BALUM-134448 format. One line per 5 residues: number of its first residue (from 1); their letters; for each residue x, y, z of N, C-alpha, C, CB. Coordinates in steps of 0.05 Angstrom, whole numbers. Atoms other than C-alpha are relative to their C-alpha. Glycine has a CB too. Example, Ala and Ser with C-alpha at 12.3 -4.5 7.8 and 13.67 -1.06 7.14 Angstrom:
2
1 = AS = 18/-24/0/246/-90/156/18/24/0/-20/1/25 | -16/-24/-1/273/-21/143/-15/22/14/9/9/-29
//
This chain:
315
1 = MIVTL = 32/15/15/674/13/725/-4/-24/17/2/-12/-38 | 5/23/-19/642/-42/772/-25/-19/-24/-15/13/38 | 13/15/14/608/-105/736/-20/-20/16/19/-13/-16 | 20/14/-22/550/-138/778/-11/-23/-11/-24/18/8 | 20/26/16/521/-213/756/-6/-12/16/9/-20/-19
6 = TPNPS = 31/6/-22/461/-224/788/-17/-24/-20/-28/36/5 | 10/16/9/449/-292/772/-32/-7/-1/13/-14/6 | 21/7/-14/377/-295/802/-7/27/3/4/-16/25 | 14/-31/-2/346/-219/788/-29/-8/7/1/22/-33 | 29/4/-3/274/-212/800/-13/35/-2/-5/-19/35
11 = IDRAV = 20/-17/-3/213/-157/799/3/7/23/-24/-8/-6 | 8/6/-27/203/-136/866/-17/19/-5/18/1/24 | 21/-12/-11/138/-114/885/-11/15/21/-8/-12/1 | 2/-8/-32/135/-68/945/-37/7/-9/28/38/16 | 35/-16/-3/54/-66/973/2/6/26/-32/-21/-5
16 = FVDTL = -4/-18/-20/48/-15/1024/-24/-11/23/-4/33/-13 | 22/-1/-7/-5/-33/1079/5/10/34/-15/-27/-8 | 9/-21/-25/-27/-1/1155/18/-23/15/-40/7/13 | -9/9/-29/-13/-66/1196/-6/-21/-14/-14/8/31 | -4/34/11/-3/-141/1168/-10/-18/25/39/-10/-8
21 = DRGEV = 15/18/-15/-51/-194/1200/3/-20/-22/-29/9/10 | -7/33/9/-36/-270/1179/-27/2/-16/3/-29/28 | 18/6/10/-96/-292/1138/-21/20/-13/-7/-13/15 | 19/-18/-8/-137/-226/1140/-1/10/-47/17/30/36 | 2/-20/16/-154/-183/1076/12/16/8/-20/9/-5
26 = HRATG = -9/-21/-10/-117/-121/1068/-8/18/-20/28/-2/6 | -2/-8/26/-126/-62/1027/23/22/3/-29/11/-11 | -23/-17/4/-58/-29/1001/-6/28/2/12/-6/-26 | 4/-24/8/-48/34/1012/20/27/-20/-5/6/24 | -16/4/25/1/35/954/18/-19/2/14/23/-8
31 = SRVDP = -30/24/13/59/1/916/4/16/-23/-6/-39/-11 | -22/-17/25/114/13/865/11/-36/5/30/39/12 | -8/23/3/144/-41/829/30/8/-27/-31/-22/-9 | -28/-9/11/228/-40/811/16/-30/-8/18/21/26 | -13/18/6/280/-80/794/19/-10/17/7/4/-19
36 = GGKGV = -15/15/-28/313/-135/842/19/-9/-5/-11/-20/15 | -15/16/-3/361/-178/855/36/19/11/-5/-18/-30 | -25/-12/-5/428/-157/891/20/14/-10/9/-11/5 | -21/-17/29/475/-143/833/-15/25/-13/7/-24/-32 | 15/-23/18/418/-103/800/8/9/17/-28/4/-9
41 = NVSRA = 3/-16/-24/409/-70/866/29/14/0/-8/-19/28 | -30/-19/-9/487/-47/871/9/12/-31/33/-25/17 | -6/-17/28/484/-32/788/-17/31/3/-14/-20/-31 | 25/-29/-6/419/12/805/16/18/20/-35/-10/20 | -11/-8/-30/449/48/869/21/17/-21/14/-29/29
46 = LSAQQ = -19/-11/6/512/60/831/-7/23/-25/18/-21/-5 | 11/-22/12/478/85/766/-16/34/10/-16/-16/-12 | 13/-29/-12/440/136/814/11/14/18/-24/-2/11 | -24/-18/-4/501/160/831/19/15/-19/16/-13/12 | -25/-9/16/535/171/763/11/-13/5/12/21/-1
51 = AETTA = -31/17/-14/583/122/776/-7/-29/-25/-2/-14/51 | -3/6/19/600/78/714/-9/-40/2/29/15/-7 | 12/28/-1/564/-5/722/-6/-8/-32/-30/-1/19 | 2/14/10/556/-56/680/-24/-25/10/22/-2/-2 | 0/12/-14/500/-98/702/-14/-34/-17/-12/17/22
56 = VLPIG = 6/24/19/495/-177/673/-10/-15/23/27/-16/-18 | 26/11/-9/430/-210/682/-7/-31/-19/-25/28/-5 | 19/13/13/394/-274/663/-28/8/-16/-4/-13/17 | 18/-12/-1/332/-249/628/-14/-21/-23/5/32/-3 | 24/21/14/267/-298/613/-31/13/9/4/-38/14
61 = GPEGH = 35/1/-17/183/-288/604/4/28/-4/-10/-13/40 | 11/-27/7/149/-233/607/2/27/20/-30/-5/-5 | -9/-17/-28/174/-212/681/29/9/-17/5/-24/38 | -38/-7/9/254/-215/642/-16/28/-23/29/-41/-27 | 6/-29/15/217/-165/587/-6/34/19/-31/-7/-19
66 = LLEEL = 4/-17/-19/190/-125/648/23/17/12/-12/-13/17 | -19/-8/-6/256/-118/673/19/10/-6/3/-7/5 | -11/-11/20/295/-100/621/-20/29/-5/2/-22/-24 | 14/-21/1/247/-42/612/10/21/15/-22/-6/7 | -6/-13/-23/250/-23/685/29/5/2/-9/-15/21
71 = LDAAG = -28/-7/-2/327/-21/680/12/20/-20/16/-24/-2 | -2/-21/19/333/16/618/-21/26/0/-3/-14/-26 | 13/-23/-19/284/69/647/12/11/19/-21/-7/13 | -10/-5/-27/326/76/710/32/7/-17/-3/-31/26 | -28/-14/6/389/91/662/25/-21/7/3/29/20
76 = VTRCS = -14/8/-1/421/32/673/19/-25/-15/-7/2/15 | -10/17/21/476/-7/634/-11/-28/4/30/0/-2 | -4/34/-10/459/-77/623/14/-18/-20/-30/-15/4 | -7/32/26/482/-147/585/-27/-22/18/52/-23/6 | 31/15/-2/412/-193/583/13/-22/-13/-31/14/-18
81 = VPVSG = -7/22/16/434/-265/569/-26/-10/5/26/-18/9 | 24/14/2/377/-307/543/-5/-27/11/-5/-1/-22 | 8/27/-5/339/-357/580/-25/-13/-1/5/-3/21 | 31/9/8/281/-409/573/-17/15/23/-5/-39/1 | 14/1/-28/255/-397/643/-10/32/0/22/-10/29
86 = SVRMN = 13/-25/-15/211/-330/672/16/12/22/-27/-8/13 | -6/-14/-19/248/-280/713/-15/-4/17/1/22/-5 | 30/-2/-26/210/-283/789/-5/23/-2/4/-5/36 | 9/-14/-17/177/-244/824/-4/7/28/-12/0/-6 | -7/2/-34/188/-217/893/-24/19/10/36/14/11
91 = ISVLE = 30/-18/-5/124/-188/931/29/8/33/-50/-28/7 | -14/-7/-17/158/-149/992/-30/17/22/29/21/-15 | 24/-19/-16/97/-118/1045/12/7/20/-27/-13/9 | -10/-26/-14/117/-58/1083/-22/13/11/15/21/-18 | 21/-19/-10/83/-28/1142/19/27/15/-23/-18/24
96 = PDGTT = -12/-30/-14/93/48/1170/33/-11/12/-25/16/34 | -27/-6/-28/149/29/1231/22/-9/-19/-1/-26/36 | -24/9/18/193/-1/1166/-5/-24/2/30/8/6 | 1/31/2/169/-76/1179/4/-12/-23/-25/-10/8 | 8/7/25/179/-116/1123/5/-25/3/11/12/-22
101 = TKLNE = 6/30/3/151/-185/1100/3/-1/-23/-26/-13/8 | -7/9/31/188/-215/1035/-12/-25/6/34/0/-13 | 6/29/14/163/-269/991/9/-4/-26/-29/-5/-2 | -21/-10/23/216/-289/947/-5/-26/-11/34/10/5 | 4/29/13/201/-342/886/30/-10/-9/-23/1/-27
106 = PGPQL = -26/15/8/259/-389/871/9/8/-35/-8/-38/4 | -16/-3/36/268/-366/800/9/-11/-23/18/6/-3 | 3/29/36/275/-408/726/22/-16/7/8/15/-44 | -13/29/-5/312/-474/730/22/18/-34/-32/-43/-5 | -14/-10/25/373/-451/682/14/-27/1/19/30/1
111 = SGDEV = -20/22/1/413/-499/646/27/1/3/-1/-11/-21 | -33/5/2/487/-518/641/16/20/-16/6/-28/-15 | -13/-15/19/497/-481/583/-12/32/0/-5/-16/-27 | 8/-28/-2/453/-418/603/26/15/21/-35/1/14 | -21/-5/-22/503/-419/666/23/9/-7/5/-21/14
116 = DALLD = -37/-10/9/568/-414/622/-6/31/-20/22/-33/-28 | 10/-22/13/528/-358/584/11/30/17/-33/-4/-2 | -4/-14/-26/526/-322/644/30/19/4/0/-25/23 | -16/-4/-16/594/-329/675/22/13/-29/6/-29/20 | -28/-6/28/629/-324/599/-13/37/-11/-5/-37/-42
121 = ATLDR = -1/-27/3/592/-251/592/7/20/22/-24/5/-9 | -12/-15/-34/610/-233/664/23/9/-6/6/-22/30 | -26/6/-1/685/-248/647/4/16/-19/10/-26/-1 | -3/-17/22/678/-208/577/2/26/4/-17/-3/-16 | 0/-34/-11/663/-142/615/28/7/19/-32/8/23
126 = AATAD = -17/6/-26/716/-167/669/31/18/-4/5/-40/2 | -18/-17/13/769/-131/634/10/26/5/-8/2/-20 | 3/-37/-1/755/-65/636/-10/11/30/-27/14/-26 | 12/-18/-27/726/-55/708/17/-9/28/-37/-8/6 | -10/3/-26/757/-42/777/-6/-22/19/-5/20/12
131 = WVVGC = 5/22/-6/716/-93/807/-24/-19/-17/-5/5/26 | 20/19/13/671/-151/789/-17/-13/26/16/-25/-20 | 9/12/-15/619/-176/837/-20/-16/-8/-4/13/17 | 23/26/5/570/-237/842/-11/8/22/10/-35/-1 | 25/-12/-17/511/-215/881/-28/-27/2/-13/33/-21
136 = GSLPP = 32/12/-2/448/-258/914/5/-22/1/-22/4/-22 | 13/28/-3/413/-322/920/15/-5/-32/-42/-3/4 | -4/17/31/432/-380/855/-26/-6/-3/20/-32/-3 | 28/9/11/368/-396/813/6/-39/-1/-6/19/-39 | -2/25/-8/353/-469/819/13/-4/-32/-30/-16/12
141 = GAPTD = -13/13/30/396/-511/756/36/15/2/-24/18/-37 | -23/-8/6/457/-464/769/21/-12/38/-4/39/-12 | -22/24/-21/521/-509/813/0/19/22/40/-9/-13 | -9/-18/-26/534/-486/879/29/22/4/4/-22/22 | -24/-15/6/606/-461/861/5/13/-16/17/-9/-2
146 = LYATL = 0/-29/19/589/-410/812/6/19/12/-24/9/-13 | -8/-25/-8/607/-356/850/31/-12/3/-17/14/29 | -24/16/4/672/-400/861/18/7/-20/-7/-25/-5 | 1/6/24/680/-402/796/17/28/-12/-31/-6/-11 | 8/-28/13/674/-331/777/26/7/22/-38/17/4
151 = VSQVR = -27/-4/-9/728/-325/834/25/-1/-17/4/-16/18 | -31/13/16/777/-359/796/9/9/-21/0/-28/-10 | -9/-21/33/768/-331/731/9/24/2/-25/8/-22 | -6/-32/1/768/-262/747/25/5/13/-23/19/16 | -32/2/-5/837/-280/794/11/-6/-23/9/-23/20
156 = ERGGR = -21/19/27/868/-322/733/4/34/-19/-28/-38/-27 | -4/-15/17/855/-255/694/4/28/12/-20/-3/-18 | -15/-30/-4/893/-200/741/-24/13/12/14/17/-31 | 30/-19/-6/814/-170/767/-2/-5/28/-32/-10/-18 | 13/9/-32/787/-159/831/-25/-6/-5/0/24/27
161 = VAIDS = 26/21/-2/727/-200/852/-15/11/27/10/-37/4 | 21/-15/-24/671/-181/912/-19/-21/-10/-12/38/-3 | 25/20/2/616/-234/929/-20/5/23/11/-32/1 | 22/-2/-11/555/-223/967/-15/-15/5/-8/10/-5 | 24/22/-6/514/-285/981/-3/-9/18/-3/-20/-11
166 = SGAPL = 0/13/-22/501/-326/1032/-5/-33/3/-18/14/12 | -8/25/-2/501/-407/1052/23/-13/-15/-20/-12/-6 | -17/24/6/535/-460/1015/17/15/-36/-27/-37/-2 | -22/-20/16/550/-407/951/24/12/7/-10/21/-6 | -20/-17/-7/578/-367/992/24/-13/13/-11/19/15
171 = AAAVA = -19/20/-12/626/-416/1025/13/-9/-14/-6/-17/12 | -14/3/22/644/-441/964/23/23/-11/-20/-5/-17 | -18/-34/14/666/-365/940/28/1/22/-26/41/7 | -19/-7/-20/703/-360/1003/25/-18/-3/-12/-2/27 | -31/8/2/752/-414/990/7/-1/-16/9/-19/8
176 = ARPHL = -11/-11/19/764/-396/929/16/32/-2/-20/-3/-14 | -16/-34/-4/794/-320/960/-11/10/-17/34/7/-5 | 2/-34/23/760/-265/926/10/22/19/-40/12/-11 | -22/-24/-9/791/-202/948/-22/10/24/10/31/-30 | 14/-19/-28/723/-174/993/-27/-16/-6/-3/44/-1
181 = IKPNH = 28/4/-4/658/-208/1016/-11/23/22/-5/-32/11 | 10/-2/-5/601/-176/1038/-21/-17/17/2/8/-14 | 5/25/-10/565/-218/1090/-13/21/14/20/-24/11 | 12/-12/-24/509/-190/1142/-4/-26/22/-30/15/-8 | -11/9/-18/517/-208/1208/-22/-32/3/3/26/24
186 = EELAE = 14/20/2/466/-267/1207/13/-22/-26/-30/11/-3 | -18/21/14/509/-300/1144/22/-4/9/6/5/-24 | -26/9/-8/572/-291/1171/-2/-17/21/18/19/6 | -3/10/-19/555/-323/1234/-11/-33/-15/-15/17/24 | 11/35/16/523/-386/1187/29/-6/-21/-42/3/-31
191 = LVGRA = -23/6/11/588/-381/1148/25/-21/28/10/32/-13 | -22/7/-13/635/-387/1206/-8/-23/18/11/22/12 | 10/17/-15/584/-437/1246/-1/4/29/11/-19/-5 | 1/-4/-24/577/-398/1309/-14/24/11/22/-1/9 | 19/-28/-6/532/-346/1341/23/28/12/-28/-10/30
196 = LPTLQ = -19/-26/-6/568/-269/1347/-19/24/2/23/6/-26 | 23/-31/-11/522/-230/1394/18/18/2/-19/0/33 | -11/-25/-17/578/-178/1407/24/10/-19/12/-10/34 | -22/-10/24/619/-128/1358/32/-16/-1/7/36/5 | -26/5/-14/678/-162/1384/-2/-29/-14/1/2/38
201 = DVRDA = 8/22/8/644/-231/1364/11/2/-33/-32/-2/8 | -8/3/27/645/-205/1289/17/7/-2/-10/9/-18 | -27/-8/4/706/-173/1287/15/-19/2/9/19/16 | -21/26/4/742/-239/1302/-4/-18/-15/4/-15/20 | 10/25/18/708/-283/1258/13/17/-27/-42/-8/0
206 = ARDLV = -8/-7/22/718/-232/1204/38/1/1/-17/30/-5 | -32/0/11/798/-229/1218/5/-26/-2/25/15/19 | -5/18/13/796/-296/1212/-3/-13/-25/-5/-8/10 | -8/0/29/782/-292/1146/20/8/-16/-13/11/-10 | -26/-28/0/824/-237/1134/24/-19/-10/10/20/40
211 = ASGIE = -17/26/-12/873/-290/1162/0/-20/-19/-12/-13/26 | 5/19/26/849/-337/1104/5/4/-26/-21/-6/-4 | -3/-12/19/860/-301/1054/-8/18/-23/5/-9/-3 | 21/-29/8/812/-248/1044/8/27/-4/-19/6/20 | -9/-29/-9/832/-175/1034/-26/13/16/9/19/-28
216 = VVAVS = 19/-21/-11/773/-144/1058/-27/-21/11/-10/26/-29 | 16/13/-19/714/-169/1102/-24/28/11/24/-16/27 | 6/-20/-7/663/-116/1108/-35/-16/3/10/27/-21 | 17/-1/-22/602/-136/1160/-20/13/-5/10/8/21 | 23/-17/-8/529/-102/1151/-9/-6/22/-21/0/-17
221 = LGSDG = 6/2/-21/499/-99/1205/-31/17/15/25/7/9 | 31/-8/-7/426/-66/1207/5/25/10/-16/-19/22 | -11/-18/-13/420/-15/1261/20/15/7/-2/-4/10 | -21/6/-12/483/-32/1283/24/22/-20/4/-36/-1 | -20/-9/32/518/4/1213/22/-27/-10/29/35/9
226 = ALLVT = -19/20/9/582/-38/1194/18/6/3/1/-7/-20 | -28/-4/-8/645/-70/1207/14/-3/-27/12/-22/23 | -26/10/10/706/-75/1163/23/-4/2/5/5/-8 | -29/5/-1/766/-110/1166/14/-15/-16/5/-9/21 | -19/2/13/824/-116/1135/27/-8/28/0/29/-21
231 = AHEAL = -24/7/-20/901/-143/1154/7/24/26/31/-3/-23 | -8/-28/-13/911/-69/1186/-12/10/19/-2/19/-14 | 19/-9/-17/854/-53/1218/-26/-5/1/1/22/-1 | 33/17/-2/779/-60/1241/-11/32/2/-9/-28/35 | 14/-31/-6/731/6/1229/-27/-5/1/5/25/-23
236 = HARAT = 41/14/3/657/2/1242/-4/35/5/-22/-35/39 | 5/-29/-3/612/62/1218/-27/-4/-3/13/22/-21 | 32/-4/0/543/83/1226/-21/23/1/-8/-12/20 | 24/-30/-5/484/127/1226/-17/-12/4/-9/24/-23 | 25/17/-11/421/127/1261/-24/18/-18/-5/2/41
241 = IVAPL = 12/1/20/363/131/1213/-35/10/24/7/-35/-21 | 30/1/-24/289/161/1258/-13/-16/-10/-23/26/7 | 15/14/13/248/139/1211/1/-9/-22/-16/7/0 | -2/16/24/251/81/1164/-19/0/-10/7/-22/0 | 28/5/24/211/64/1107/6/-22/-6/-4/19/-29
246 = STVGA = 0/33/19/237/-2/1075/29/-5/6/-6/-1/-41 | -28/5/-2/307/-42/1090/7/-17/-30/8/-20/30 | -8/21/19/296/-79/1028/19/18/-22/-29/-16/-15 | -24/-13/12/360/-71/981/17/17/13/-6/13/-20 | -20/-15/-15/400/-28/1039/23/-14/-9/-3/2/31
251 = GDCML = -29/14/3/453/-74/1044/19/3/-32/-8/-35/4 | 5/2/27/453/-76/971/19/33/-6/-40/-3/-8 | -10/-30/5/461/-1/965/32/2/20/-30/27/12 | -25/-3/-17/518/-10/1028/21/2/-18/5/-22/19 | -21/12/4/561/-46/991/8/17/-35/-8/-37/2
256 = AGLLH = -6/-10/32/554/-9/914/17/29/11/-36/7/-25 | -15/-16/-12/581/54/958/25/-7/11/-12/7/15 | -22/17/-22/636/12/1000/20/-2/-29/-13/-40/19 | -22/4/17/663/-10/926/5/26/-21/-5/-28/-16 | -1/-28/16/649/63/888/20/11/13/-28/20/-1
261 = GLSSG = -26/-19/-10/691/90/949/27/-10/-1/-2/8/28 | -18/17/8/743/37/937/20/6/-31/-17/-25/0 | -15/1/29/753/37/855/6/31/1/-21/-10/-30 | -8/-15/13/748/110/867/35/17/17/-29/17/-5 | -27/-3/-14/810/112/904/5/14/29/17/14/-19
266 = LPTGD = -2/-16/-42/786/135/980/10/-17/10/-31/6/23 | 4/17/-28/809/108/1046/-12/-18/2/-10/9/18 | 9/24/-2/787/44/1067/-25/11/23/25/-24/8 | 22/-17/-14/753/92/1126/-16/13/-24/13/24/21 | 18/-15/3/720/138/1083/-11/-16/-21/6/26/-4
271 = ALATG = 22/22/12/693/80/1031/-19/-11/14/10/-23/-9 | 16/13/-11/663/52/1087/-28/13/5/12/-8/20 | 29/-8/-15/622/103/1111/-9/15/-28/2/24/34 | 15/-10/21/605/123/1038/-16/-28/-1/16/11/-28 | 25/36/0/571/45/1037/-15/8/15/9/-35/13
276 = VLWGA = 11/-2/-27/542/62/1114/-15/26/-20/23/5/33 | 8/-11/4/515/124/1083/-22/-5/-32/18/15/7 | 30/7/14/479/102/1018/-18/-23/12/4/-10/-32 | 33/16/-6/448/47/1052/-13/6/16/-3/-27/7 | 20/-17/-18/428/90/1109/-24/13/-22/19/30/18
281 = AAVTL = 26/-21/14/393/135/1053/-20/-19/-15/14/27/-25 | 25/14/18/360/75/1018/-27/-13/31/20/-36/-26 | 23/18/-10/328/53/1084/-27/27/1/9/-16/37 | 24/-21/2/291/130/1084/-16/2/-17/5/20/0 | 18/4/23/255/107/1014/-17/-22/-2/14/-1/-21
286 = PGSRV = 18/17/0/198/70/1002/7/-31/-16/-21/15/-12 | -8/20/23/207/-1/973/22/-6/-5/-7/5/-23 | -20/-10/3/263/-8/937/19/16/-18/5/-12/6 | -12/-19/17/281/44/912/35/10/13/-23/27/-1 | -22/5/-4/352/66/903/5/28/9/14/-13/-21
291 = PSAED = 6/-27/-2/379/140/930/21/10/-18/2/11/29 | -19/-23/23/401/191/885/22/21/22/-29/29/-22 | -23/-14/-15/452/244/907/-9/19/16/18/12/-17 | 15/-12/-19/398/282/942/-9/-19/19/-21/14/-11 | 9/15/-35/378/231/991/20/-3/7/-16/-28/7
296 = LHGIP = -26/16/-18/446/226/1020/-2/25/10/34/-13/-13 | 1/-40/-15/436/305/1042/-11/-6/28/-30/29/-20 | 1/-2/-36/442/313/1125/-18/-30/13/-22/36/11 | -8/18/-12/456/239/1141/19/1/7/-2/-15/-8 | -19/1/-16/504/243/1190/16/-31/1/-13/8/25
301 = VQLSA = -10/23/12/559/180/1183/22/2/24/9/-1/-34 | -26/7/-23/601/163/1257/22/-21/-11/-15/-14/31 | -18/27/3/662/124/1239/21/2/22/16/-3/-32 | -23/3/-30/713/97/1290/18/-29/-7/-22/-7/38 | -28/14/0/781/68/1282/3/-27/35/29/35/2
306 = DPDLS = -1/13/-35/768/45/1356/-33/-5/13/17/29/25 | 28/0/-9/693/20/1367/4/-15/28/-22/-17/-22 | 13/8/-23/665/-4/1427/-3/-26/-1/-24/11/4 | 4/30/3/680/-78/1421/-29/-17/16/28/-12/11 | 15/24/-16/630/-105/1474/-35/8/2/16/-2/37
311 = ITLAH = 38/-6/12/556/-72/1435/-2/-31/0/-10/20/-42 | 17/14/6/511/-122/1437/-18/4/-28/-11/2/22 | 15/-4/34/484/-133/1366/-28/-1/0/8/-24/-25 | 29/15/1/410/-129/1346/-4/-19/-16/-21/16/-7 | 0/15/18/379/-180/1313/-32/0/-22/9/-25/16
//
């Protein structure tokens, strides 16, 4: 079972347009509304594949009620922690070629008691979890070390913890030594403080983090797939999608597939390939929809234990 903590969930509204022109009036060709936030997306992806998960998240305001309704309709087991502020609503504008423009609200201001309640609810469920995952940005009022505290407390209880965040919250969490982190290319470069133009640069940066005490560093690389580094191996996997529809939530689905593979006892390479398959399938779907089992068919994944490290990565 995988428990996700999403301190700053959202309602994700996707709006489809033929082309986006700044300052102009657009007539949308369609729209959809999904529950959002990185951890929520991880739990949604797991639930869609019939894997056991619980999403812990703050709930407040009318958007919060809608978020609960959407999660219930999707069959996602949740633990709602009441907060006084309203859940944010994020807007994604999607063009036919897959180009995505996002407008993200900051989220509700959380009090110290509300932050403590989120942590307590997560830790209460950690005892029966294969993995506890802290995901996404932090809302106003949440301390920068929230994920670091989560890491320390889950580790003290003998659990396994993964973090998918960015900036200062990720840096603080890394210092607490989670078992796994999943930055994307840009987030890893920010974390290590240098540009990472090639696959070898990413591999070397990930190795440094592994040497510092993190067991698994999995880096999502967009159209270049993903690289997973441990103390003993560096594995690369990719899947080519000819007609992408939306990249929203693809990295979250990749993390869900990876953790599902690891918690199911798959070898590391097979778990990475599962993650890349789930992430690639998400790119073929509109908005932030997550893939079902049927959506995984017909997507070949190439896995290599000896990748070409000279590859220059896309931006």
